[in-house]
N, C-alpha and C positions, 0 to 999 in steps of 0.2 A: 411834823405829822402825827397823826395816831396809826397806832400798830396795823399795819395793811395784810391783816392774817387771811383773809379772805382773797382770792386771786381773781375770781368771776370778773368783778368788774374792773383790775387790771388788764385782762386779756379781752375784754370789749371794746378798751380803748388800744389796743396794741398795732391794729391793723388799720390804718385811716380811721377818719373821725366816725364818731359813735351818734347811733340816730337812737334817740330816748324819749318815746313818744309816753304820754298819760293819758290815762283814763281812771274815772271815778268806778272803782269796783262796784258791780252792782246795778249800774244806770245802764237803760231805765229798771232791769229785774235782773236777775241771777243768770238764767240760760242767757239770754242774749248777749249781758255781760262777758262771760265766758268767753263765746264765737269773736265777741268784738276784739276782744285782748289777743286771742289766737291769729286773727287776722292780721293783727299788727306785727305778729313774730312772722307769717306767712310774707310780708311785704318788708320783711329786711330792719325790723328794730333789733337792734345790738344789745338796748338793755330795755328794760319798760317797768315804768313809773307808776304804779298802782295806788291811789287814791283810797284810803279808809276813811269815809264818809266822817265829818263832825260838823256838830249843831252848829259851830262860830268859824267857819274859816275864813281867818280877817284876811289871808294875803292872795286870795281868789277875789277875781273879778267874775260879774253876773254868769259868766255862760259857765264858769265851771260850781257857782253857789247851785245854778239851777241843776247839774250834775247831782251835786251833793244831796238836794234833796229830793229829786228823784231816787236817788239808790235808799236813801234812809226811810222811803214811804216807801220800797221795795223789799225792806225790813232789813238790810245791811246793818250789822254788829260788828265789833271786833271779832267774836269767836267764828261765827259766818265767814268773814274776812280769811281766818285762816284755813276754814274749809274749802275756799273759794281759791287759793292758790294751791292749795295741795292736789283740786281737781284739774287744773290750768293744766293743759299738754304744749308746751313750749318749750323750747330749747336755749333761752335766751336767760342772764341772771334778772330777776326781780327785785326792785324796791320798794319798800311802802313808805309814801308819802302820807303823814297825817299830823295831828297836832298835840302837844305834849301830854296835854290832861289825859288822853284816851292812853298812851302808855303807861303812865305813871300809875293811873287808877286801876289799871286792868288786873293786877297781884290782887289788888284789895277786894274788888268785884270777885274776884272767884273766890278769895279765902270767905270774904261774909258768905258765899251760896254754901262753901263747906261748915263755915261755924254754925249756920243756922239748921243744918241739920246734926250736926257733933255737938252743938252748947259750946266750943272751945272758942276764944276770942279771936276776930279775924286779924290777919298779919296787917303790919305797916303797908302803907302804899310804898310805890318806886318801881323802875322800869325794869327790872332782873326779870320778872316774871315774862311780862311781854317779850320782849328780845329772847328768851330761852325756847318761847313758843315759837317763835317768828324763825329762829334756827330750826326748828324740828321740822316745820312744811318747807324749809327751803329759800326761804327769803335771804338775798344776800346783803340789804343794806337798808338805810332808814333816809330820808329826807324832814326833816323839822322844821319848818319855816318858825316856828314861834318860839323856839331855842335857844337865850343866848348862851354863846361861847362860853361865857361867864360861870354859866349854869348848868353846861354839858358834861362835868365829869363823872356823874352816877351813870350818865348813861352810855359814855364814850367807855368805861370800864366794861360793863357790861356787854357793850357791842365785841371788847377785845377778848371777853371770858370766852363769847361764844362764836368768836369771829367772822362776824358781820361790819360791814363799813358803816361809816356815819358821814352824812353828805351835809355840808354847810353852804346856805344862799349869802352871797356877797352880792351886795347891792353897789349901785355906781360911785356911794358918797361912803362906803366901807375904806377905812384909811388905816394908818398909823398902827398903835397900840392894838384895836381892836382887830384890825384885819389878821398882826401876827398871832393873836389870841387863836381867831377862826382857823389859821392855817395850820396851828400847832394840834389842832383837834381833829380836822379834816382826813378822812382817806377815802378811797376809791375814787371820787371827781369832786370836783367843787361845782356847785350850781352858780353861773354866773349871771346876774339879772342884768337884762339888757338895758334895762329903761326903771325909770322912779315909779310906785302906784302900783298897783293890782296886776295879776294875770288877766290877758285876753289876745286874741289875733288882731294885728295891727298891719296897717297897709304898706309901712314902711319898716326901715333898719334904724334901730336907734345910732345913735352918734357918740353916745357912750361908749359901744360895743369896743372897738378897738381902744380905745382909753383903758376901758378895765383889762380886755387882756393883756396890754402891756404892763400894767400895775402889778399884775400876777404872775408875771414871764419868770420872777426869781423863785415861784414855789413850784418843787417837783410833784404837781399830781395834775389829772387831764382836767384841764377847762371845758365844762360845757355850757353852752350859753341858751338862755332861757327867756322868756316872758315877750310874748309878741311875733313869733315867728309864722309864718302864716303859707308860704308859699317855698317852692325849689328853689328861686332865686334867690327869698331869702336865705335856705339855705347855704346856698352857694356864697352870696356875699361875707357871712357870718363865718364861714370855715375859711375862706378866702383871707379874709381879716386875721386869721390864726386860731380858731377856736379849735379845740380836739373834738368836740361833739356838738350836738343839738337836741334842745330841748323842748319838746312840742305838746302843748297841751292843748287850750281852746280851739285852736283850727278844727281838732281830731273830735272834740266834744262838740263842737256846731254840726257836724254829721251825725253822731248819736241825736241830736235833739231836731235835727230836722226829720232823723226817721222817726222819731217819736209822734212829731207835730201830723206829718203825712201818714201816719201807720204802715209804715213800709215792714215788708217781711225782714227779720231779723238779717238773713241769708244775703240781703240785697245791700244792708245797711255795711255789712261786712265787707262786701266786696268794695264798695266805695273805700271804705277804712283802709282796705290793704292798698288800693290804688293811690291814696294822698300818701301813705307812708312810702311807695316806692318812689313816688315824687321828691317825697322831700330826701329821702336816701340817696337819690342818684344827683338831687342840687349838691348836698354835703360830698359827697366825691367829687364832683364838676370843680368846687371851690376848692376843692385837696390837690388836684391835679396842677390847679395854677400854681400851688407852692412847692410841688414837689416834681423833678424833671421827669418826664416822661423815658429816660432812659433807664430811671430806677424802675422801670415797671410798676408801680403804683397805678 
């Protein structure tokens, strides 16, 4: 596995199951989004995945695609995202979930702006400037769903240099040499995709979950299951099956979208997000108690 220089994500998974919610930063607007992310922390989040909106979110279902559109229309950009992270008042690790093109081109776009003023040529693109800036604002790691492990060395090296983790997504079909390659690069936690397809809240738990967790059992890194988790009962079943954490996105984005549709006050939406977070966190704890003897006080 990659060097795990940053212990923040390790600590988040150290005491029972980790609840890892996702929201798109800037959805539906900057200030409301700040309140919504902070509400998730109040509700018991152990790690928060912040989506940096990208115009072609190929791994996302309709719910999160709509959130990305709202955030982009609200003016979210990579630099605005970093300002957003700096302004957040939360005491949990933050992970940036985005697509590699934004990471790769960030330094080039910043250098191009500078070169236009100075007359010097712009620098070559690459992930290092983005990772450096992420470390400056206090991010703990990245999830980059469109980055193959075979092409991840430059980002992995930059993460190691600046002490950030690099999380990879493992699909139900990922096996053999490809799985070994991913697990040699991963740090922080591995995002276990519970089902094939794109993200989205579902009404059931995928039959692939236990099989995927069993396939990953030999690797010493926390396994967080995502894609389709909607309720506390879902969280309970997944953690009882052996997951070290749960990742929930669409079920929370749905709450934001409902608030937008109904023109609800941001504080009311924030309260509903905190309540949903508590439900999911409680479900994960119930699942953990089924695995750990009560005598151990867990």
